[in-house]
N, C-alpha and C positions, 0 to 999 in steps of 0.2 A: 382146535375146538375151544370154546370159551372157557372150559374148566382148566385148560393148560396155559391161559394167559397170565402173564406176570404184570404186576403194577408197573407203571412207567418208571418209577424211581429204581425198582429192582432191575428192570431191563437195562436202564442206563448204567447201573453199577456193574452188571454182568458184562456189558459191552466194553467196559474199561479193564476187564481181566482182573489180575491180582492187584491192580493199582486202585481199586475202588476206595481204599482207605487213604490214598495219597498218591503222589506221583513218583514215589521211589527215591532212592538216593542219588548222589551226583553222577554215578556211572549210568544208571538207568535214564536219567534226564539227558545225558550226553548222547546215549544211544538213540533215544527218541528224537532228539533235535537233528542229529545227523541223518537218520533215515528219512525223516520228514523232508529235509532240505534236498536230499539226493534223489529220492524216489517219488515224491509227491503222492503218498499213499491216500487211498480213499478209506482205508481202515488200517490201524496200526496198534498192535499190542506189544508191550515190552514186559515180559514176565520174569521176575527175579526168582530163580529156583535154587539159589545158593543154599538155602536152609536144608534142602533135600540132600545135599552133598557133604554134610558134616563140617562145613566151614564155621568160623566164629560168627556170632551175630553181626549183621551189617557188612559182611565180607564183599558182597556184590561180585561174585566170580562166575556164576553159571546163569545163563539167560536163555530164554526162548523168545524169538521175535516172530510175530505174525504180521506180514506185510502184504497188503493188497494194493496193487498198483498197475495202472495201464502200461507202465514201462516194461512190464513182463510179457506183454502180448507177443506171441510168436517165438519166445525164447524157451529153450529147454531148461529143466531144473538146474543143471550145472551153471548155466549162464546167469540165471536169476540169483543163485547163491553167490556167484562172483561179484555181482553188483552190490549185494549186501555187504560182502567182505570188503570191497573197495571203499564203501562209505564208512566202515568201522575199522579201517586199517590200524589207526593209532591204538584203539582199545584192544584189538586182537593182539597187538605186539606187547601190550602191557598187562593191565589188571584183569582183562577178560580171559578166563581160563577155558570156558566151554560155551558154545553158541549153537542152539538148535534153531533152524530156520524153516518157517512155513511161508512160501512165497507164491502168491496166486494172483491171477488177473481178477478184475472186478466180476467178470462173468463166472469164473470158477468159484469165487467166494459166494456169489449169489446162489449158485447151484448146490454148494456144499460148505456152509459156514461153520465147519467143525475143525477144531484143532486136534490132530491125532495125539493120542496119549504118548508121553515120553517114557522110555524104558526106565526102570529103577536104577538108582546109582549103584555101581559095582564097587565103589570105594576107591581108594587110591588118592594120592595128593602129590603135588610138586614137592612138598616138604618131606615126604616119606623117602627113606633110603632104600635103594634096591639091594637085594641080596643076591649076589651072583655065585 
């Protein structure tokens, strides 16, 4: 309905997800570049959710990626996630602590362009010591 229409500049900003204010830090830029090269997405969002997980400012440790690619056609979710993991192997072995993945085909995204809500952080950190 016309009353729900957003101005084009707001719609464009919303389409860029959390990066409406910039393209993120170095890890976010590396994630975006590697996924773009490996999967040729028609839609890509790289959402830095590190601040929701109690890390220091600028930590870049927790991300959600929304990848819409024809490469996913005919593949079950596990295989789609494996493609994303393969593209980000170096980041997952190093600075990237947590990665949530939404991997859809262009048709699936057209039918449902929503990112499911992520669960709240339950705390915990690599730096915390375990008490046994």
